[in-house]
C-alpha positions in Angstrom: 202.9 88.8 171.8 201.2 87.4 175.0 198.8 85.3 172.6 201.8 83.7 171.0 203.2 82.8 174.3 200.1 81.2 175.6 199.5 79.4 172.1 203.2 78.1 172.5 202.6 76.9 176.1 199.1 74.9 175.1 201.3 73.0 172.3 203.8 71.9 174.5 201.3 70.5 176.9 199.5 68.9 173.8 196.2 70.9 174.0 194.7 73.4 171.8 194.1 70.6 168.9 191.8 72.7 167.2 194.5 75.2 165.8 195.6 74.8 162.3 198.8 73.1 161.4 200.8 76.3 161.2 199.5 77.6 164.6 200.6 74.4 166.3 203.8 74.4 164.8 205.1 78.1 165.1 208.7 77.2 164.8 207.8 76.5 161.3 206.2 79.7 160.5 208.3 81.9 158.2 209.6 84.9 159.7 209.6 88.0 157.7 212.0 88.6 154.8 214.8 91.0 154.6 214.9 93.1 151.2 218.4 93.2 150.6 219.8 96.6 149.5 222.0 97.0 146.3 225.1 95.1 146.8 227.8 96.7 149.0 230.9 97.4 146.7 234.1 99.4 146.6 232.3 102.8 145.7 229.9 102.4 148.8 232.9 101.6 150.9 235.1 104.4 149.9 232.7 107.0 151.0 230.9 105.5 153.8 230.7 106.9 157.3 230.6 103.8 159.8 228.6 104.1 163.1 229.1 101.6 165.9 225.6 101.1 167.8 225.6 100.1 171.5 222.1 99.0 171.3 221.9 98.3 175.2 222.9 101.8 176.1 221.6 103.8 173.1 218.3 104.2 174.4 216.4 103.9 177.8 214.6 100.8 176.3 217.7 99.5 175.0 216.3 97.7 172.2 216.4 97.4 168.2 212.9 99.2 168.0 214.2 101.9 170.0 217.2 102.3 167.9 215.4 101.8 164.6 213.5 105.1 165.4 216.5 107.1 165.3 217.9 105.7 161.8 216.7 108.7 159.8 218.7 111.0 162.3 222.0 108.7 161.3 221.0 109.0 157.5 221.3 112.9 157.6 224.6 112.3 159.4 225.8 110.6 156.6 226.0 107.1 158.1 226.3 104.3 155.3 227.2 101.4 157.5 225.7 100.5 160.9 228.0 98.2 162.9 225.8 96.4 165.9 227.9 95.5 168.8 227.1 91.8 169.3 223.3 90.7 169.2 223.6 87.2 170.6 222.3 86.0 173.8 224.8 86.5 176.7 226.1 83.9 178.9 224.9 84.0 182.7 227.7 81.5 184.0 230.8 83.5 185.4 229.3 86.6 184.0 230.5 90.1 185.0 228.1 92.5 186.3 224.2 92.4 186.5 224.0 91.8 182.7 227.1 90.5 181.4 229.4 91.3 178.8 228.0 91.2 174.6 231.4 89.3 174.1 230.3 86.4 176.1 228.0 84.9 173.7 226.1 81.8 174.7 224.5 81.1 171.3 225.6 82.2 167.9 222.5 81.8 166.1 220.0 83.5 168.4 219.2 87.0 169.5 219.6 88.3 172.9 215.9 88.7 174.2 217.0 91.8 176.2 217.2 93.6 172.7 214.0 92.3 171.1 212.9 89.2 169.2 214.5 87.9 165.7 211.5 89.7 164.1 212.4 93.0 165.5 215.9 92.5 164.1 214.8 92.0 160.9 212.6 94.7 161.0 215.6 96.9 162.0 217.5 95.6 159.1 214.8 96.2 156.6 214.3 99.7 157.8 217.8 100.7 157.2 218.0 98.9 154.0 215.4 101.2 153.0 216.9 104.2 153.9 220.2 103.4 151.9 222.3 101.9 154.9 223.9 98.6 155.3 224.0 96.6 158.7 227.0 94.5 159.7 227.5 92.5 163.3 229.8 92.2 165.6 231.3 88.8 165.5 232.9 87.3 168.4 235.1 84.0 166.9 237.8 83.9 169.6 235.9 82.5 172.4 232.1 82.0 173.8 230.5 82.3 177.1 230.4 79.5 179.5 226.8 78.8 179.0 227.4 77.8 175.5 226.1 74.4 174.3 229.4 73.7 172.9 231.0 73.3 176.5 228.7 70.2 177.3 228.4 68.6 174.1 231.8 69.5 172.5 234.1 70.3 174.9 237.0 69.6 172.2 236.1 72.7 170.4 237.8 74.9 173.4 241.5 75.1 174.9 242.3 73.0 177.8 245.1 73.3 180.3 247.2 70.0 181.6 244.5 69.2 183.6 242.2 68.8 180.8 240.1 72.1 181.9 238.7 74.6 179.5 240.3 78.1 179.9 239.8 81.8 179.3 241.7 83.2 177.0 245.7 83.8 177.3 247.4 86.7 176.3 250.1 85.1 173.6 252.6 88.2 174.3 252.7 87.1 178.0 251.7 83.6 178.5 249.0 84.8 181.0 245.3 85.1 181.3 243.5 88.4 180.0 241.5 88.1 182.9 238.5 87.6 180.7 237.3 85.0 183.0 233.7 84.9 181.7 234.6 83.4 178.2 236.0 80.3 177.6 238.7 80.3 174.5 238.1 78.2 171.4 240.3 75.7 169.9 241.0 76.5 165.9 242.9 73.0 165.7 239.4 71.7 165.8 238.1 71.6 162.3 234.4 70.6 163.1 234.3 73.6 165.4 235.5 76.0 162.6 232.8 74.7 160.2 230.0 75.3 163.1 231.3 78.9 163.4 231.4 79.3 159.6 227.8 78.0 159.1 226.6 80.4 162.1 227.8 83.0 160.2 226.5 82.0 156.7 223.2 81.4 158.8 223.1 85.1 159.4 223.7 86.6 156.0 221.3 84.1 154.6 218.4 84.5 157.0 218.5 88.3 157.9 220.3 89.7 154.8 222.9 91.3 156.9 225.6 93.1 154.8 228.9 91.9 156.8 230.8 91.6 159.8 233.1 93.1 162.2 235.4 90.9 163.6 236.3 91.1 167.3 240.2 90.5 167.8 240.5 89.4 164.2 244.4 88.9 165.0 243.5 85.9 167.2 242.0 83.8 164.5 244.2 81.8 162.0 244.2 83.4 158.7 243.2 79.9 156.8 239.7 80.5 158.7 239.0 83.6 157.0 240.0 82.4 153.4 237.4 79.6 153.8 234.8 81.7 155.3 235.1 84.8 153.5 234.7 83.1 150.3 231.5 81.2 151.5 229.9 84.7 152.4 230.8 86.0 149.1 229.3 83.5 147.3 225.9 84.3 148.9 226.3 88.0 148.4 229.0 91.0 148.5 229.7 91.7 152.2 231.9 94.4 154.2 234.3 92.9 156.5 236.1 95.0 159.2 239.1 93.5 161.3 239.7 94.6 164.9 243.6 94.8 164.2 246.0 96.3 162.6 249.3 95.6 160.6 251.4 96.0 164.2 250.1 92.5 165.0 252.0 89.5 163.9 251.3 88.7 160.4 249.4 92.0 160.5 249.6 93.4 156.9 248.8 89.8 155.5 245.7 89.6 157.9 244.7 93.1 156.9 244.9 92.5 153.5 241.8 90.0 153.9 239.5 92.7 155.1 238.0 95.6 153.5 238.9 97.8 156.7 240.8 97.8 160.1 241.6 99.9 162.7 244.3 102.7 162.8 245.1 101.9 166.6 248.5 103.6 166.6 247.0 106.9 164.9 244.1 107.0 167.6 246.6 106.9 170.5 248.8 109.5 168.9 245.8 111.9 168.0 245.1 111.8 172.2 248.9 112.4 172.8 248.8 115.4 170.4 245.4 116.7 172.1 247.3 116.3 175.6 250.3 118.4 173.9 252.5 115.1 174.5 253.1 114.8 170.8 252.7 117.6 168.0 251.1 118.1 164.3 254.9 116.7 162.7 254.5 113.3 164.5 250.5 113.1 163.2 251.8 114.3 160.0 254.5 111.4 159.7 252.0 108.7 160.8 249.5 109.6 158.1 252.5 109.2 155.5 253.6 106.0 157.2 250.0 104.7 157.4 249.6 105.2 153.6 253.0 103.9 153.0 252.6 100.5 154.8 249.0 99.5 154.3 248.9 100.9 150.6 245.8 102.5 149.2 243.4 99.5 149.0 243.5 98.8 152.7 241.1 101.1 154.4 241.9 102.0 158.1 239.0 103.3 160.5 239.9 106.6 162.3 238.0 107.4 165.3 238.2 109.3 168.6 236.0 106.9 170.5 234.3 103.4 170.4 232.7 101.2 173.1 236.2 99.8 174.7 237.7 103.6 174.6 234.6 105.2 176.1 233.8 102.5 178.8 237.7 101.6 179.9 239.9 104.7 179.0 237.7 108.0 179.0 235.0 110.0 177.3 236.1 112.2 174.2 236.3 115.1 176.6 238.4 113.2 178.9 240.7 112.3 175.9 240.8 115.3 173.8 239.4 118.4 175.3 239.1 121.1 173.1 240.8 119.3 170.6 238.0 116.7 170.0 236.3 118.7 166.8 239.4 119.2 165.1 240.4 115.5 165.3 237.0 114.5 164.3 237.3 116.5 161.1 240.5 115.0 160.5 239.2 111.5 160.8 236.6 112.7 158.1 239.2 114.2 155.6 242.3 112.2 155.9 242.2 109.0 154.0 240.0 106.1 155.7 236.9 105.4 156.9 235.4 107.6 159.8 233.9 105.9 162.7 231.1 107.4 165.0 230.5 105.8 168.1 226.6 105.7 169.9 226.4 109.2 171.9 229.4 110.6 170.1 226.7 112.9 168.1 225.2 113.9 171.2 228.2 115.2 173.1 228.3 112.0 175.2 230.1 113.3 178.4 230.3 109.9 180.3 231.8 106.5 180.6 228.8 104.1 179.6 228.8 101.2 181.9 229.7 97.9 180.3 228.3 95.0 182.1 225.1 96.9 183.2 222.3 99.2 181.6 222.9 102.5 181.0 221.8 105.4 178.7 222.6 108.8 177.8 220.4 112.0 177.0 220.0 112.9 173.2 220.7 116.7 173.2 221.6 118.1 170.0 224.4 120.3 170.0 227.4 121.6 167.9 228.9 118.3 167.7 225.6 116.8 165.7 225.8 119.8 163.5 229.7 119.3 162.8 229.1 115.5 162.2 226.4 116.0 160.1 228.2 118.7 157.9 231.5 116.0 157.6 229.2 113.0 156.9 228.0 115.2 153.8 231.2 115.9 153.0 232.6 112.4 153.0 229.5 111.1 151.1 229.7 113.4 148.4 233.1 114.6 147.5 235.2 112.2 145.4 238.3 114.0 146.6 237.6 112.3 150.1 236.8 108.8 148.7 239.3 106.0 150.2 240.6 102.6 148.8 242.4 101.5 145.5 240.6 104.5 143.5 240.1 107.0 146.4 241.2 110.6 146.3 244.8 111.7 146.3 246.5 112.9 149.5 249.5 115.3 149.5 250.8 117.2 152.8 251.2 120.9 152.2 254.1 122.5 153.8 253.6 125.5 156.3 256.4 127.6 158.2 254.9 126.1 161.4 255.2 122.2 160.9 255.2 121.4 164.6 252.1 123.2 165.1 249.9 123.4 161.7 248.8 120.1 159.6 247.8 120.9 156.2 247.0 118.9 153.2 245.3 118.5 149.7 242.9 115.8 148.6 242.1 115.7 145.1 240.1 113.6 142.6 238.8 114.5 139.1 238.5 118.1 139.6 237.2 118.0 143.0 240.0 119.4 145.6 239.9 120.0 149.0 242.3 121.9 151.5 242.4 121.2 155.2 244.6 123.4 157.7 244.5 122.6 161.3 246.0 124.2 164.4 246.9 121.0 166.3 248.0 122.9 169.5 246.9 124.7 172.4 248.7 127.8 171.2 247.8 130.3 168.8 249.6 129.7 165.4 250.9 132.0 162.8 252.6 130.8 159.5 252.7 130.9 155.9 251.7 128.1 153.5 253.0 128.3 149.6 249.9 127.2 148.0 247.4 129.9 145.8 244.0 129.3 145.0 240.3 130.4 145.7 238.1 128.3 147.7 234.8 128.3 149.9 234.7 127.1 153.5 232.6 124.2 153.9 230.4 125.2 156.7 229.5 128.6 155.0 230.4 128.7 151.7 232.0 132.1 152.2 235.1 132.7 149.8 238.5 132.3 151.3 241.7 133.1 149.3 244.7 131.3 149.9 248.1 132.9 148.7 251.8 132.4 149.4 252.3 135.8 150.4 249.5 135.5 153.1 250.3 135.2 156.8 247.5 132.9 158.5 246.6 133.0 162.1 244.5 130.5 163.7 243.3 129.8 167.3 244.4 126.9 169.2 242.6 123.7 168.0 241.0 125.4 164.9 240.8 123.8 161.4 239.4 125.0 158.2 238.2 122.7 155.5 238.0 124.6 152.1 236.4 123.7 148.9 238.0 124.4 145.3 235.3 126.8 143.5 
């Protein structure tokens, strides 16, 4: 790397004339190509485990290369889609904290040198593809950092106040600033801006063979932008598109239908309330029914106990869920939807990662890694747990303790799973009108279910049973 920097300096000052043409113009030298994985399709998405990678905090190095070293570990966990938080350079003007926010992008077509080079990123994508994993980038279409070249060269790309000053994003619900003073709000009435943003997204798919995008604040962008942009992307290759939104935003259902998956924010908040004994199993069961009814089977929801926002601002999994954490992780993998694992969750991350400065966590394998590995294998390999239009069926099972015990059946093509979970801090004794012989998922010991049995479950205990 030192040689390359010296060579480039020589070129700039007009020396090193004896170097060949390729060396004198390194910007024209082809970078390593990325081999695409087989196209991502509905079948892959239906059984995928999604992993959110916080590159800065994932390792002490905070680099693409360091993260790439652990890809085999994630593969063993059943991870099929890697979602990388924004990898673009970060604006320093008006930035927050020593390193600033990932979401204050200063250039849509470059790599944050904090993480490595474009070649390092391509190597990461190549390794992921070799392991059968897809890579999607976190994309920030609503605003840029204040260092972005558009600020000076295309100020009309941004929203302005009555004084003609570019403004930071405004909360449409209150008419006041979100407080995100480190970013400038983009103006979607400007068609030239839309096209520039679209071409930047096309660049990453063509140049690095990434497999899609997670769209930040998807609800803040006009749906017409998605129509034209997604069509352009899919002309290049099939892509996976995840929206940070849900159907409860204005025009939510129509917006969600344009994406392959979206967030179950209401389910996440409700699960924390159940874990904290503010709501019960009946409320959680109703939410699953309502979600399936409102979204329809083709709109996949992402289920999670943590993500970058939740961890940094609202609390760790231990703070939010306590002893209920593993029960809800199991439900996220077995109820209809796509399970999400956030960086460090597999290592029992028990601290709030700093957002605007460097941080990391110890990689000590424990019970959560074992659980997520087992759940990942179930999700990847059991048709009953597939999601989407052709996913496994879902049927709630009645019990005599509806406020404590949540039970359901998933089935497809002869594959049947039964899940029973005591979603309370108290012991539960109950009956359930269901008969059959099953094997427990974690040790394959036989478990017989009978309408005449009384079951006893410890607080937050759950059973996942496989039909023999």
